[in-house]
Every structure is written in structure tokens, then in C-alpha cells.
MIDOSE-1310 file (N, C-alpha, C; in nm, 2 decimals, decimal comma, always signed):
residues 182
mpvp	-1,28/+4,00/-3,45/-1,30/+4,11/-3,36/-1,29/+4,24/-3,43; -1,38/+4,34/-3,40/-1,37/+4,47/-3,47/-1,24/+4,54/-3,44; -1,21/+4,64/-3,52/-1,09/+4,72/-3,50/-1,13/+4,84/-3,41; -1,03/+4,90/-3,34/-1,06/+5,02/-3,27/-1,10/+5,13/-3,36
atgr	-1,22/+5,18/-3,36/-1,26/+5,29/-3,44/-1,35/+5,38/-3,36; -1,37/+5,50/-3,41/-1,46/+5,60/-3,35/-1,59/+5,54/-3,33; -1,65/+5,55/-3,21/-1,78/+5,49/-3,17/-1,78/+5,35/-3,12; -1,66/+5,29/-3,12/-1,65/+5,15/-3,07/-1,63/+5,16/-2,92
ills	-1,65/+5,04/-2,85/-1,62/+5,03/-2,71/-1,50/+4,95/-2,68; -1,41/+5,00/-2,59/-1,30/+4,92/-2,54/-1,34/+4,87/-2,41; -1,32/+4,74/-2,39/-1,35/+4,67/-2,26/-1,22/+4,62/-2,20; -1,18/+4,66/-2,09/-1,05/+4,62/-2,03/-1,06/+4,47/-2,00
epfm	-0,96/+4,40/-2,03/-0,96/+4,25/-2,00/-0,97/+4,23/-1,85; -1,02/+4,12/-1,81/-1,06/+4,10/-1,66/-0,94/+4,11/-1,56; -0,82/+4,09/-1,61/-0,71/+4,10/-1,51/-0,62/+4,22/-1,52; -0,67/+4,32/-1,60/-0,59/+4,44/-1,61/-0,58/+4,50/-1,47
nddy	-0,45/+4,53/-1,43/-0,42/+4,58/-1,30/-0,37/+4,73/-1,31; -0,45/+4,81/-1,38/-0,41/+4,95/-1,39/-0,51/+5,03/-1,31; -0,47/+5,12/-1,23/-0,56/+5,20/-1,14/-0,66/+5,27/-1,22; -0,63/+5,32/-1,33/-0,73/+5,40/-1,41/-0,82/+5,31/-1,49
frrs	-0,77/+5,21/-1,55/-0,85/+5,13/-1,65/-0,90/+5,00/-1,60; -0,88/+4,96/-1,48/-0,93/+4,83/-1,43/-1,08/+4,82/-1,44; -1,13/+4,72/-1,51/-1,27/+4,70/-1,53/-1,34/+4,82/-1,59; -1,27/+4,88/-1,69/-1,33/+5,00/-1,76/-1,40/+4,96/-1,89
vvll	-1,49/+5,05/-1,92/-1,56/+5,05/-2,04/-1,54/+5,19/-2,10; -1,47/+5,19/-2,22/-1,43/+5,32/-2,28/-1,50/+5,33/-2,41; -1,57/+5,44/-2,43/-1,62/+5,48/-2,56/-1,52/+5,56/-2,63; -1,48/+5,51/-2,75/-1,38/+5,58/-2,83/-1,46/+5,70/-2,90
akse	-1,43/+5,82/-2,86/-1,49/+5,94/-2,92/-1,42/+5,98/-3,05; -1,29/+5,93/-3,07/-1,21/+5,96/-3,19/-1,10/+5,86/-3,19; -1,09/+5,79/-3,31/-0,98/+5,70/-3,32/-0,93/+5,71/-3,47; -0,81/+5,74/-3,48/-0,75/+5,75/-3,61/-0,60/+5,71/-3,60
ekgs	-0,53/+5,71/-3,71/-0,40/+5,66/-3,72/-0,30/+5,74/-3,62; -0,33/+5,87/-3,61/-0,23/+5,95/-3,52/-0,27/+5,95/-3,37; -0,37/+5,88/-3,34/-0,41/+5,86/-3,20/-0,55/+5,84/-3,17; -0,59/+5,82/-3,05/-0,73/+5,80/-3,01/-0,76/+5,87/-2,88
mgfi	-0,89/+5,90/-2,86/-0,94/+5,95/-2,73/-1,07/+5,89/-2,70; -1,10/+5,88/-2,58/-1,23/+5,82/-2,54/-1,26/+5,86/-2,39; -1,37/+5,81/-2,35/-1,42/+5,84/-2,21/-1,46/+5,71/-2,14; -1,41/+5,70/-2,02/-1,45/+5,58/-1,93/-1,60/+5,60/-1,89
mnkp	-1,68/+5,51/-1,93/-1,83/+5,52/-1,91/-1,88/+5,47/-1,78; -1,80/+5,40/-1,70/-1,85/+5,33/-1,59/-1,78/+5,36/-1,46; -1,73/+5,49/-1,44/-1,67/+5,52/-1,32/-1,71/+5,66/-1,27; -1,84/+5,66/-1,21/-1,88/+5,79/-1,15/-1,79/+5,83/-1,04
ighn	-1,77/+5,96/-1,02/-1,68/+6,01/-0,92/-1,75/+6,05/-0,79; -1,89/+6,03/-0,78/-1,96/+6,05/-0,66/-2,02/+6,19/-0,64; -2,02/+6,27/-0,75/-2,07/+6,41/-0,74/-2,15/+6,44/-0,87; -2,26/+6,51/-0,85/-2,34/+6,56/-0,96/-2,28/+6,68/-1,02
ihel	-2,31/+6,71/-1,14/-2,25/+6,83/-1,21/-2,27/+6,96/-1,14; -2,39/+6,98/-1,08/-2,41/+7,11/-1,01/-2,33/+7,12/-0,89; -2,28/+7,01/-0,83/-2,20/+7,02/-0,71/-2,05/+7,06/-0,75; -2,01/+7,05/-0,87/-1,88/+7,08/-0,92/-1,86/+7,21/-0,99
indf	-1,97/+7,25/-1,06/-1,97/+7,37/-1,14/-2,06/+7,47/-1,07; -2,00/+7,58/-1,02/-2,07/+7,68/-0,93/-2,20/+7,73/-0,99; -2,20/+7,77/-1,11/-2,32/+7,83/-1,17/-2,41/+7,74/-1,25; -2,38/+7,61/-1,23/-2,47/+7,51/-1,29/-2,59/+7,49/-1,21
pefn	-2,71/+7,49/-1,27/-2,84/+7,48/-1,20/-2,84/+7,33/-1,14; -2,92/+7,32/-1,04/-2,94/+7,18/-0,98/-2,98/+7,08/-1,08; -2,90/+6,98/-1,10/-2,93/+6,88/-1,21/-2,86/+6,75/-1,16; -2,95/+6,66/-1,12/-2,90/+6,53/-1,06/-2,84/+6,44/-1,17
cpvy	-2,72/+6,48/-1,22/-2,66/+6,40/-1,33/-2,51/+6,38/-1,28; -2,47/+6,26/-1,26/-2,34/+6,24/-1,21/-2,23/+6,27/-1,31; -2,11/+6,30/-1,25/-1,99/+6,33/-1,33/-1,91/+6,20/-1,32; -1,85/+6,16/-1,43/-1,77/+6,04/-1,44/-1,62/+6,07/-1,46
fggp	-1,53/+5,98/-1,41/-1,39/+5,99/-1,44/-1,37/+5,94/-1,58; -1,34/+6,04/-1,67/-1,33/+6,00/-1,81/-1,19/+5,94/-1,85; -1,09/+5,97/-1,77/-0,96/+5,92/-1,79/-0,86/+6,01/-1,73; -0,73/+5,97/-1,73/-0,63/+6,05/-1,67/-0,57/+6,17/-1,74
vesn	-0,62/+6,20/-1,86/-0,57/+6,31/-1,94/-0,66/+6,43/-1,91; -0,60/+6,54/-1,87/-0,68/+6,67/-1,84/-0,79/+6,64/-1,74; -0,76/+6,57/-1,64/-0,87/+6,53/-1,54/-0,93/+6,65/-1,46; -0,87/+6,77/-1,48/-0,94/+6,88/-1,41/-1,02/+6,96/-1,52
slff	-1,04/+6,91/-1,63/-1,13/+6,97/-1,74/-1,26/+6,89/-1,75; -1,36/+6,95/-1,79/-1,49/+6,89/-1,81/-1,52/+6,87/-1,96; -1,57/+6,75/-1,99/-1,61/+6,71/-2,12/-1,75/+6,65/-2,11; -1,82/+6,64/-2,22/-1,95/+6,57/-2,22/-1,99/+6,52/-2,35
ihti	-2,07/+6,41/-2,35/-2,13/+6,35/-2,46/-2,28/+6,35/-2,44; -2,36/+6,34/-2,55/-2,50/+6,35/-2,54/-2,57/+6,29/-2,66; -2,71/+6,28/-2,65/-2,79/+6,22/-2,75/-2,89/+6,33/-2,81; -2,86/+6,46/-2,78/-2,96/+6,56/-2,81/-2,89/+6,67/-2,90
phli	-2,84/+6,64/-3,01/-2,77/+6,75/-3,10/-2,87/+6,85/-3,14; -3,00/+6,82/-3,15/-3,09/+6,92/-3,19/-3,11/+7,03/-3,09; -3,07/+7,00/-2,96/-3,08/+7,10/-2,86/-2,94/+7,17/-2,83; -2,84/+7,10/-2,85/-2,70/+7,15/-2,82/-2,62/+7,17/-2,95
etsf	-2,61/+7,30/-2,99/-2,54/+7,33/-3,11/-2,39/+7,30/-3,09; -2,32/+7,30/-3,21/-2,18/+7,29/-3,22/-2,12/+7,16/-3,16; -2,19/+7,06/-3,16/-2,14/+6,93/-3,12/-2,10/+6,85/-3,24; -2,02/+6,75/-3,23/-2,00/+6,66/-3,34/-2,03/+6,52/-3,31
eied	-2,08/+6,45/-3,42/-2,13/+6,31/-3,40/-2,02/+6,22/-3,39; -2,02/+6,14/-3,28/-1,92/+6,03/-3,27/-1,97/+5,91/-3,36; -2,09/+5,87/-3,34/-2,15/+5,76/-3,42/-2,30/+5,74/-3,38; -2,38/+5,73/-3,48/-2,52/+5,69/-3,47/-2,59/+5,75/-3,35
gihf	-2,60/+5,88/-3,34/-2,68/+5,94/-3,23/-2,60/+5,98/-3,11; -2,48/+5,95/-3,09/-2,40/+5,99/-2,98/-2,31/+6,11/-3,02; -2,32/+6,22/-2,95/-2,24/+6,34/-2,99/-2,15/+6,38/-2,88; -2,05/+6,46/-2,92/-1,94/+6,50/-2,83/-1,94/+6,65/-2,83
ggnf	-1,94/+6,71/-2,70/-1,93/+6,85/-2,69/-2,05/+6,94/-2,74; -2,02/+7,06/-2,74/-2,12/+7,16/-2,79/-2,12/+7,28/-2,70; -2,22/+7,36/-2,71/-2,23/+7,49/-2,64/-2,27/+7,46/-2,49; -2,17/+7,48/-2,40/-2,19/+7,45/-2,26/-2,29/+7,54/-2,19
tkvk	-2,29/+7,67/-2,23/-2,39/+7,76/-2,18/-2,53/+7,71/-2,21; -2,55/+7,66/-2,33/-2,68/+7,61/-2,37/-2,72/+7,48/-2,28; -2,62/+7,40/-2,25/-2,64/+7,28/-2,17/-2,69/+7,33/-2,03; -2,63/+7,43/-1,97/-2,67/+7,48/-1,84/-2,81/+7,53/-1,85
nlag	-2,84/+7,61/-1,95/-2,98/+7,66/-1,96/-3,08/+7,55/-1,98; -3,05/+7,45/-2,06/-3,15/+7,34/-2,08/-3,17/+7,26/-1,95; -3,06/+7,24/-1,88/-3,07/+7,17/-1,75/-3,16/+7,25/-1,65; -3,13/+7,38/-1,65/-3,21/+7,46/-1,55/-3,36/+7,47/-1,59
lgli	-3,39/+7,45/-1,71/-3,53/+7,45/-1,76/-3,59/+7,31/-1,75; -3,51/+7,21/-1,72/-3,57/+7,08/-1,72/-3,59/+7,02/-1,86; -3,52/+7,07/-1,96/-3,54/+7,02/-2,09/-3,45/+6,91/-2,14; -3,36/+6,87/-2,05/-3,27/+6,75/-2,08/-3,28/+6,66/-1,95
kpnq	-3,26/+6,54/-1,98/-3,26/+6,43/-1,87/-3,12/+6,38/-1,86; -3,09/+6,33/-1,73/-2,96/+6,27/-1,71/-2,92/+6,16/-1,80; -3,02/+6,08/-1,86/-2,98/+5,97/-1,95/-2,96/+6,02/-2,09; -2,97/+6,15/-2,11/-2,94/+6,21/-2,24/-2,80/+6,27/-2,25
irff	-2,73/+6,28/-2,14/-2,60/+6,35/-2,14/-2,52/+6,29/-2,03; -2,39/+6,28/-2,05/-2,29/+6,23/-1,95/-2,17/+6,32/-1,95; -2,14/+6,36/-1,83/-2,02/+6,45/-1,80/-1,90/+6,38/-1,76; -1,78/+6,42/-1,80/-1,66/+6,35/-1,76/-1,55/+6,45/-1,71
agys	-1,48/+6,41/-1,61/-1,36/+6,48/-1,56/-1,25/+6,41/-1,63; -1,19/+6,47/-1,73/-1,08/+6,42/-1,80/-1,12/+6,32/-1,92; -1,02/+6,27/-1,99/-1,05/+6,18/-2,09/-0,93/+6,08/-2,10; -0,95/+5,97/-2,18/-0,85/+5,87/-2,20/-0,79/+5,90/-2,34
gwee	-0,66/+5,89/-2,35/-0,59/+5,92/-2,47/-0,48/+5,83/-2,50; -0,46/+5,80/-2,63/-0,35/+5,71/-2,67/-0,28/+5,78/-2,79; -0,15/+5,78/-2,79/-0,07/+5,83/-2,90/-0,07/+5,73/-3,01; -0,01/+5,78/-3,12/-0,01/+5,69/-3,24/+0,06/+5,56/-3,21
gqld	-0,01/+5,45/-3,24/+0,04/+5,31/-3,22/+0,02/+5,26/-3,08; -0,01/+5,34/-2,98/-0,01/+5,30/-2,85/-0,13/+5,21/-2,82; -0,25/+5,24/-2,87/-0,37/+5,16/-2,85/-0,36/+5,03/-2,92; -0,30/+5,03/-3,05/-0,28/+4,91/-3,12/-0,19/+4,81/-3,04
heid	-0,08/+4,87/-2,98/+0,01/+4,79/-2,90/-0,06/+4,73/-2,78; -0,15/+4,80/-2,71/-0,22/+4,75/-2,60/-0,32/+4,64/-2,64; -0,38/+4,66/-2,76/-0,47/+4,56/-2,81/-0,39/+4,43/-2,84; -0,28/+4,44/-2,91/-0,19/+4,33/-2,94/-0,15/+4,25/-2,81
edsw	-0,14/+4,33/-2,70/-0,10/+4,26/-2,57/-0,23/+4,21/-2,50; -0,34/+4,21/-2,56/-0,47/+4,16/-2,51/-0,52/+4,24/-2,39; -0,49/+4,37/-2,38/-0,53/+4,45/-2,27/-0,68/+4,49/-2,29; -0,73/+4,50/-2,42/-0,86/+4,55/-2,45/-0,93/+4,45/-2,54
lifn	-1,06/+4,44/-2,52/-1,16/+4,38/-2,61/-1,23/+4,49/-2,68; -1,27/+4,47/-2,80/-1,33/+4,58/-2,88/-1,47/+4,53/-2,92; -1,57/+4,62/-2,90/-1,71/+4,58/-2,93/-1,77/+4,70/-3,00; -1,88/+4,67/-3,07/-1,97/+4,77/-3,12/-2,04/+4,83/-3,00
rpek	-2,07/+4,96/-3,01/-2,14/+5,03/-2,90/-2,28/+4,98/-2,89; -2,32/+4,95/-2,76/-2,47/+4,92/-2,74/-2,55/+5,04/-2,78; -2,66/+5,02/-2,84/-2,75/+5,13/-2,88/-2,79/+5,22/-2,77; -2,82/+5,17/-2,65/-2,87/+5,25/-2,54/-2,76/+5,27/-2,43
llem	-2,64/+5,29/-2,47/-2,53/+5,30/-2,38/-2,55/+5,39/-2,26; -2,60/+5,51/-2,29/-2,62/+5,61/-2,18/-2,73/+5,57/-2,08; -2,81/+5,47/-2,12/-2,92/+5,43/-2,03/-2,88/+5,31/-1,95; -2,77/+5,25/-1,98/-2,73/+5,12/-1,91/-2,67/+5,16/-1,78
dpit	-2,68/+5,07/-1,68/-2,63/+5,09/-1,55/-2,48/+5,09/-1,55; -2,41/+5,20/-1,51/-2,27/+5,21/-1,52/-2,20/+5,11/-1,42; -2,26/+5,08/-1,31/-2,20/+5,00/-1,21/-2,19/+4,85/-1,26; -2,28/+4,81/-1,34/-2,28/+4,67/-1,39/-2,24/+4,66/-1,53
lwge	-2,21/+4,77/-1,60/-2,18/+4,78/-1,74/-2,07/+4,69/-1,78; -1,95/+4,69/-1,71/-1,84/+4,61/-1,75/-1,87/+4,46/-1,75; -1,93/+4,42/-1,64/-1,97/+4,27/-1,63/-2,07/+4,24/-1,74; -2,17/+4,32/-1,76/-2,28/+4,29/-1,86/-2,22/+4,28/-2,00
llrh	-2,14/+4,37/-2,04/-2,08/+4,36/-2,17/-1,99/+4,24/-2,18; -1,91/+4,21/-2,08/-1,82/+4,10/-2,09/-1,90/+3,97/-2,09; -2,01/+3,96/-2,01/-2,10/+3,84/-2,01/-2,16/+3,81/-2,15; -2,19/+3,92/-2,22/-2,25/+3,90/-2,35/-2,15/+3,90/-2,47
skte	-2,02/+3,89/-2,43/-1,92/+3,91/-2,53/-1,90/+3,78/-2,62; -1,95/+3,67/-2,58/-1,93/+3,54/-2,66/-1,78/+3,51/-2,68; -1,70/+3,55/-2,58/-1,56/+3,51/-2,58/-1,53/+3,42/-2,46; -1,42/+3,36/-2,46/-1,38/+3,27/-2,35/-1,36/+3,35/-2,22
laiw	-1,35/+3,48/-2,23/-1,34/+3,56/-2,11/-1,48/+3,59/-2,04; -1,59/+3,56/-2,11/-1,72/+3,59/-2,05/-1,74/+3,53/-1,91; -1,68/+3,42/-1,89/-1,70/+3,35/-1,76/-1,65/+3,44/-1,64; -1,55/+3,53/-1,67/-1,50/+3,62/-1,57/-1,59/+3,74/-1,53
snyp	-1,70/+3,75/-1,60/-1,78/+3,87/-1,57/-1,84/+3,87/-1,43; -1,85/+3,75/-1,37/-1,91/+3,75/-1,23/-1,80/+3,74/-1,13; -1,67/+3,73/-1,17/-1,56/+3,72/-1,07/-1,55/+3,85/-0,99; -1,55/+3,84/-0,86/-1,54/+3,97/-0,78/-1,42/+4,05/-0,81
ddps	-1,43/+4,18/-0,80/-1,32/+4,27/-0,82/-1,20/+4,23/-0,72; -1,24/+4,20/-0,60/-1,14/+4,17/-0,50/-1,19/+4,03/-0,44; -1,13/+3,92/-0,49/-1,18/+3,79/-0,44/-1,16/+3,76/-0,29; -1,07/+3,84/-0,23/-1,05/+3,82/-0,09/-1,17/+3,86/+0,00
ln	-1,26/+3,95/-0,06/-1,38/+3,99/+0,00/-1,50/+3,90/-0,02; -1,48/+3,79/-0,09/-1,58/+3,70/-0,12/-1,61/+3,60/-0,01
């Protein structure tokens, strides 16, 4: 199994009973010895960016719950560094941050598409050794990032990645979140 590294995916194990991370897919934006940070990729909060930021032009792009750290702050990742200056590359074409004023202008002009950018309220963070400890406890599976991550359906993402994981846990990918509703 791969090690947790910048650009990798953390997939919560099927029975994780944590309100924030249950059935989560986390993209590690930064992972190093002193700690890690990432964004939950599959938990839209039910609002588009222009509904939450007053001066943002109408842009039908959902905002996601990125994690419990700084949840009242906005973060974003994207695949268009040639249009958004001052971002840094996470891995192979996925970039973090950049000039937010430029993002607003590009969205207003229709020069970016929702599948090229993803906004997050908050982020997920781990202190030194914390993520390694959680992995040792089998809380997370680690995968290489799918090439078209931003284009994948966030609602089915966790199950799809687990189903294709080639682990003994793959069978749980179709298990309902709440079996009492089955």
C-alpha cells in the first residue's frame, strides 16, 4: 500500500464512525513529517460559491466541506494554473490556491468551468505522527489520485474508489450508509 504523501488519496475505512470523516475521500494537499493537510472531496455543503461569497459572480460551482479545521475559511484547488497565478502544484496538474480575485473575474467571464475548480469550507489537518497513527489503526486506505478526480461524481466517489481498491474491503462499497433504511 502506498504511503501518505502529497497528492495521494485517503479513503476512510467502511466502518469509520466519525461525523466529519465517515465515508470520506481526502486529497492530501500537503503531507510531510511535521504534519499533513487535505480536503474532503465528496461532501458538498449544498451551496454554490456565489451564494456564499457576496461579490462572487453567479457560478454554479458547489462548495464542499473540506474538513473541520478553519471551517469558516475558503480554500480551493484547480487544474488551471495557467489562468490562476500564485498557486502551487499538489501533484500532476492539481494545484492549490492562487489569486482569488482572478478566480472571481474568470468565473464572471465564463472562462473557467466547475469541473476545473473545487471550493472548500475548511480543511482536514493532522499533526506530526497523527495520520501515521490513524493509518496504523486501519482508519484510512491510501491510493494514488485518480487522474480525473475533479470530474468524478462526488456522491458516488467513496464507493467507486473502494469498489476498485482490490482489497478485501471492496465488498463493502455497496453497503448502505444506514442499513436500517434498506
